[in-house]
N, C-alpha and C positions, 0 to 999 in steps of 0.2 A: 485445653484450648484457650484457657484464660491467659496463659503465658504470652500469647500472641496479641491479645486484645486488651491487656491491662494498661496500655498507654505509656509504659516505661521505655519502650524502644522507639528510637527515631527512625523515620523512613529513610532509606538510602537515597542518595542523589540520583536523579535520572541519568541513564547512560546517554552520552552524546557520541555521535559518530557520523559517518557519511550518509546521512538520511536521504538526501536528494539522489545520490548515486544508487542507493538501495532501491528506492522507488523506481528509478529509471530502469534498473535491471529487471525488476518485477514487471514493469510495463512491456519491456522487450520480450520477456519470456511468454507472457500472455499473447502478445501480438504474433510472435513466431508460431505458437500453437494454433492460433486462429488461422493464420495464412497457410500453415501446413495441412490443416484439415479441409480447407476449402475445395481442393480438387476431388475430395471424396464426399462432397455434399450429397450426391445422389445415393450413395450407399447408406449414409447416415439417415437420409430421408426414408429410404425403403425399410430400414430397420427401426424407425421411430426414435433415432438418437440425435436429432438435429440440435437438441439442447446442449450437446457437448460443444458444438461450434459456438453457439450463442453464449455459453458460459465463458469461453475464452474472450469473446468480444466484450462481454460485460466486465471481465477482469481488467482488460486493457483500459476500458472507459473509466472504471472506478480508480484505476491507477493514475489516470490523468487528473481526476478530481483530487486524489491524494497528493499529487505533485503540486497542484495549486495550493493546497492546504499547507504543505511543507514550506513552500516559498513564503507564504503569508506569515507563518510562524517564525521563520528565520528573520524576516523583516521586522517583526514585532520585537524579537529578542534584541536585534541590533539597535532598534529605536529606543528601547528601554535602557540599554547599556549607555547610549549616548546621553539620554536624559539624566541618568544618575551620575554621570561623570562631570 
């Protein structure tokens, strides 16, 4: 285990990609799952599984929070690049 923690290896650069698009696709999937389960709310309620529906709603909501975070991060990276130039 020491070979990974001895400090001789540098950490790799973080991967950059279409982060905003990835988050938007995730939000869309959670939202579609939420909307697709709504017609069956009665069945879920009868069987004690309404948390399935609310998990999808929470996923979409947290995705919106993540989208805000990604946009703020991109603005900060752009601002830092302008300041160093």
